[in-house]
N, C-alpha and C positions, 0 to 999 in steps of 0.2 A: 221447484225442480230445475227450471231454467237457470236460476241464479247459481244453484249448486253446480250445475253442468258448466256454466260459464267460469265459475271460480276454479273448477277442476281443470278446465282447458287452459285458463291463464296460468295456473300453477305449473301444469306440464310444460307450457311454452317457456315460462321463466326458467324452469329446471333445464330445459333444452339449451337455452341461451347460456346458462352458467356452464354447462358441460362443454359447450362450444368454446367459451372464453378461455377455458383452462386446458383443453385437450392438446394444445400445442406445446405445453411445457412438460418436462419430465416428471413422472409421478414421484420419484425419490426426492426431487427438488422441492416439490409441493409439500410432501410430508415432513421433510426436515425443517422447512421454514415454519410450518404450523407448530411443530414441536417446540421450536425456539420461541415463537410468539407466546406459546403457553408458559414457557419457562420464565419469560421476561415480564409477563403481565403484571402491571402495577408496580414494577420496580424501577428505580432511577439509577441506572448503571450504564457505563459505556456500551454502546452497541444498540441501545433501545431505539434510537432514531432509525437505524438501519432496518430493524425488524418489527416495528410496531405501526407501520403505515397501513392505511385501509386497503391497499392493494399490493400485498407483498409478493403476489405471484405474477404481477404484470411486469414484463421485461423492461418496459420503458421506465417504470417506477424503480426497478432495481438499478438501472443505469443512472437514474437520478441521484442515487446515494453515492455513486462513484463516477462523477461526471467525466466525460472524455476530456483529455487535455488538449483543448482545441488549438492552442497556439503552437503546440509542438508534436502532438500525437494523433491528430485527427486524420487518419488515413482515408476515412470514408465520411462523406457528407460534411466536409470541412466548412463550406459556406453556410450551411444550415446551423452548425454548431456556433460559429462566430456570430451569426445574426442573433441567435437565441441568447448568447452571453451578453451581447450589447443590450438587448431588450431587457434582460434581467437587471443589468446595471442601471438602466433608466428607471426601472421600477423602484429600485432601492433609493435612488436619488430623488424621485418624484412620487412619493407614496400616495399622494392625493389624486392621481389620475384615475378616472373611472374604471379603466380596464384593469388596473391593479387591484382596486377594491373588489372587483368581481372575482379575480383570482384568489384573493385572500379569503373571501367568503367561501369559495369553493374548497379551499384548504381546510377551513374550520369544519365544514360539513363533512369532508371526506375523512379527516382524522378522527372525528367523533363517531363514525359508523364503520367499525372494523369489519362488520359482517357484509357490508354492501360492496363486495368485491366485483361482482359482475357488472354493476353499473359503472364503477370506476374503470373497468377494463374497456368499456365502450368510449370512455373519454380519456384514454391514456395520454394523449399529447397534451391536452389542456391540464390534466391533473399533474403531469410531470412538471410543467412550467410553473404551476402554482406552488408545488412543493419546493422546487428549485428556488423560487423567489423567496419563500419563507425561510429556507435554510440560509440563503445569502443575507437576509435581514438579521437572522440570529447571529451569524458570524460577524456581521458589521457592528451589531450592538455590543458583542463581547470585545471586539478589537478596538472599538472607539472609546472605551472607558479610559479614565486616567490611569488605572491599574488593571491590567488584564487578569481576570480570574482564571488561572490555568486549569483548574478542575473542570470548569464549564467548557473551556476551549478543548480539552481532551475529549470530553463527552461528544462534542460536535464533530471533532476531527476523526474520531474512530470510524465513522460511517462515510468518510470521504470529504475532501476539502475542495471548494470551488477553485479551479485552476489558477486564476489570477491572484487569489489570496494565499496560495500555497507557500510562496517564498517567506512571507511575513510569519505565517503560522508555524512553519517548520522551525524558523529561527527562535520563536518563542517556546515551542514545545521542547526543544533541545536545551533551553537555558542559555543559548548564545546571546540572544537579545533579552534584556531585562523586561519584566512585565510592566514596570513603571515607565510610562510614555515620555516623561520629561528627561529621563536618563538615557533613553534608548539610542538616540542619535550619537551622543557623546561616546557611549560604550562601543558602539559599532565602529566609529571612526578610530578609536584607540586600538581596538583589536585588529583592524585592517592594517594599520601602520605597524603593529607588532609583527604581523605575518610578513610584511615586506622586509622588516629588519631581519627576521629569521632566514628568509630566502637569500638576502644579501650575505648573511653570516655563514650559512651552511651550504647553499646551493651554488651561488655565483662565485665560486672559488676554483682555482686550478686543481687538478688531481694530485699535484705534488703536495698539497696541503691536507689531503685526505689520508686516512689510514687504509690499509689493505682491505679491511672488512668493509669500510665505507665505499671503497671503489667497487668491490664485488656487489654490494647491495645496490648501488646506483646502476651497475650494469644489468642486474636482474630486473630492476624496475623498468629500464629501457627496453628490455626484451618483452616484458609483460604488457606494457602499454599498447602496442599494436594488436595484441590478442584480446583486448578489452571490448566486449560487446561487438564482435566482428560482423554481425549481421545488420548493424546500424551504421550506415556510411559516415555519419557525422563524426563518429569516434575514430575514423581512419584519417582524418585531417591531421597534418603534421603539427599544427599549432595546438590542436586539442590534446594530442599526445604529449606535447611539451608541457602543457598546463598540468596534465595528470602527473607527469614525471616530477614537476616542482612540488606539487602538493604532497605526493607520496613520500618523496625523499625527505622533505622537510619534516613531515609527520614522523617518519621512522627515526630520524636523528633526535627528535625531541622526545621520543618514547623508546629509550634503549632497552627497557625490560622485554619488549617484544621485537623491536625493530620491524623491518618490512617482512610480511608474510604474504605469500601468494594468495590471492583472493581479496585482499584489502583493496586492490585496484578496482574490483567490481563495485565495492561499496561507495566509491567516490562518484560513480556515474549518475545516480539519481539526484544527488546534490548539484552536480554540474549542470544537468539539464534544467532543473527547477530554477536555479539562480540565473541561468542564461535566459530563461523565459521572460525575465524582467526587461530584457534589452532586445531580444529577437522575437519576431512574430512569424506566424505560419507554421508549417510542419517542420519537425526536427530534421527531416531529410533535406530541406532546403536551406538550412542554416549554414552560415560560414562565420567562424569566429574572427576571421580577418576583417569583418565589417565593424568590429568593435575597437575602440581606442585602447592603448596599453593600460590606461588608468582604470577603465571599466573591467578589463580582463583581470587586473590585480585585485579589484574588489570582489569579483566572482570567485577567484581562487581563494581569497582569504575566507570568504563565507563557507566555501567547501571545506577548507582546512579545519576551521573551528567546529563546524557541524560534525565532520567526521570524528574529530577528537571527542566531542561530547557524546556521540553515539558509542564509540569504543570504550569510553571511560566506564560505561555500565557493563562492559563485557571483556574486562581486561584479561581474564584467564582464558579467553577463547583464542588468544593469539600469542600467549607466552609459550615457552618451550614445551613441546609435546601437546600443546593446546588442551589442557585437562578440562577446561570448561566445556568445550565442544564434546569431548568424550563422555562427560557426565550426562549431558543432555541427550546424546545419542542413545545411551543406555535407558534413560527415562522414556524416550520415544518408543523404544522396543517394548517397554512394560505397558505403556499406554495403549499401544496397538494390540497387545495381547489381551488387555482388559476389554477393549472395544470390539475387536473382531478376531476372536480366537482362531477361526478357520484359516485366515490369512497368516496369522502368526505361526500356527502349527505347520502350515505348508512351507513357509519360508525356512523354518527351522529344519524340517525334514530334507529340504533341498540343500541345506548347508550354507544358506545365504546369511551373511552377517550384516546388521544394519550399518555398521561402519563403512561397508563397501559402497554404499550409495548415499547415506544420510550425512556423512561427514561433510561432503561438498555443499549440501543444502544449508547446514549451519554455518559453514565457512563463508559462503557467498550470499546467504539469506535469500535463496531461490532466484537470484537475478539471472542465473544461467538456465533456469528450468521453465520460466514462463515468458511470454512475449514481452518485449521491453516496454511497449506502450501501456501495459498494465502495472508496471513496477511502481510508479508514483502513487497510484491508488492503494496498492498493497502497503507502501511505506507510510501512508497516512495512518493506517492502523498500527503499524510498528511504532511510530513515534508517539502516537496517542497512548500507547501502553506504558511509556516511560521506563522506570526502573524494573517494571514487571515483565518487560519484553522477553528476556531469555526464557523465562518459564512459559510464557504464552507461545513462543515459537514451537515448543513441543507439540502443542495441540494444533497449530496451523499445519505443521508438517505431517502429523498423523492424519488430519483431514485431507491433506493433499495426496498422501499415499493411498488412502482408502477410497479415493475417487475411482480407482481401478481395482477395487476389491475382487470382483468376479473374474476379471482378466488375470490377475496375479495368481489365483488358485489353479489356473490351467497351464502355467508355464513351468518348465524345468529350470535347473540352475542357470544354464547358459542363457536361456531365453529371458529369465528374470533380470540377469545382469544387463543384457542388451536393452531390454525394455526400459529399465529404470535409468539407464544412461541417456536414452533418447525418448523421453516421454512425449506422447502426442498432444502437445499443448499449443502448437503453432496457430491453430484456428480458435483459440480461446477468446472469449469476450468477457465483459464485466460480469455476465451472468454466472459463468463458471467460477470466477474469482470470489464473487459474493457468496456462492454456495460453500466454498472452502472456508471462508471466514465465519459464516453462520454456524457451520458444524463445529468449528474450533471453539467459538464462543460458548456454544451449548455444552460441549464436553468439558471445557475448562471450568464452567460453572458447576457442573455435576461433580467432577473429581475434587475441586477445591473445597467442597463441603464435606468431603470424605477423604482427607489426605492419607489416612492410614491404608487405603486401598493400594497406594503406590509405595508403601514402606520399603518394599524390596529393592 
C-alpha cells in the first residue's frame, strides 16, 4: 500500500511539474506543434529539424532553431548571444573537449526521447546549447565538403541558419555561388567584376546618355530608397541609400521585361544586411557603412545584386506588367483561407473586403513591411530553402500569418478590417510567433499538396 501510495504521489507530482512547465505557452501553439510533429513523424523532409526536437514547446528550443542574429539584430542580451556564439564555434573547432562531449551526449539523449518534454524544460539553457552545437556541426559538415549537397543544405536551412554562416549558405542556396568548392572563389570574383562593369556602363553615366524612361526610373528609385525600412536607422544613411540605388537601377536596366517595380527596394535589404555582417560587428543600429572601403562595398553590392537576380528569376511574372504572378497567388490564398477557416473567409466576403486590398503588398514585399526587421533574415532562411517552390509555399505562409488573428478578424467591420490589416500588431513579435506561422504553413502545405484537387477552383 505504501508503495502504491508513493507511486501515486510521485505520479501526481510529475504531472504537476509537467503542467507547470507548459502553462506559460499558448494552448493553440502547443496543439499546432503537436499536430505538425505527428504529421512529420518518420519523414525526411524540410522542416523536420524544426519540429521534431524533444522539447518543441520550450521557447528556448524554438529560438534555437531560429537563432538571433547576434552581430546585427541582438537588441536584447547581445553580450550573452555573442558569448554563446563564440562558445559554439570553439565546440566545433575542438570537438574533443570534455564539456562538448557532455553536450553531445545530452543531445543524443534528448532527441531520442520525444516524450520527455518536462525534463528538457528544466534544462532549457543546456539543451539549447547542445542542440545549437549539433546544428552548427551539421552545417559545418555539409559546407566543408568538396561539393555541397544542396538538398541537405536546404533541409538544414529551412529551420534557421547560424548567423555567421548565413552569407555563405544564402549564396549557395540561390545558386550564386557554385556548390563545387574549387570553383567558388573564381566564380564569385568574376561575377563581382561583372557587376562593377554594369555599374560603370549603366549607372555611372550622365543623364544626357539616358532615355526619358531611364531618367524617370532612376528618379523613382531615388525617391523610394529613403522610404526603405524607415524604422531601422541604418537604412537612413546616405551611403546605404546610394548603394541601394546602384543595385536597383542596375538590376532594372538589366531586366527590361519588368524594370523597376516599387517593392523590389524592400527585397534588397535582407541581402544587404546579411552580406554586411561579414564585415561589420555588433547591432545593425550601430553600423556605419562609411567604415568600409570602396572595394568591400562593391563586393557587398555585387553579392546583393546577383542574389536579388537569382531570387527574382524564380518569380519573374510577379513584377512584369500588371504583376499577374502575384494576382494568381492572391486568389489562391483566398481559396486556401476559405478551406482552412471558412468563418473568417465568409466574414471578410460579407464585409466586402477583397484579398487584393491587403495581400498584394504581402506578396510584393514578402512580408518585409509586416513583421519586425530583426526577424526577417530568419524568415528568409525558410524562403531560400524552398528554392523554386517558394512562390507556392508563400501562399501557406501568408494564410498562416493572416489566420494568426482569426478570432479578431471575425469581429471587425470593413473599415476596421482594412485598418487592422494595414497596421498589424507585430511590433513585439519574437521568434516564437514566427516559428508558429512557419509550422502551421508547413502543416497546411503538406496536407493540401497531397490533395491538390481541393484547390482546383
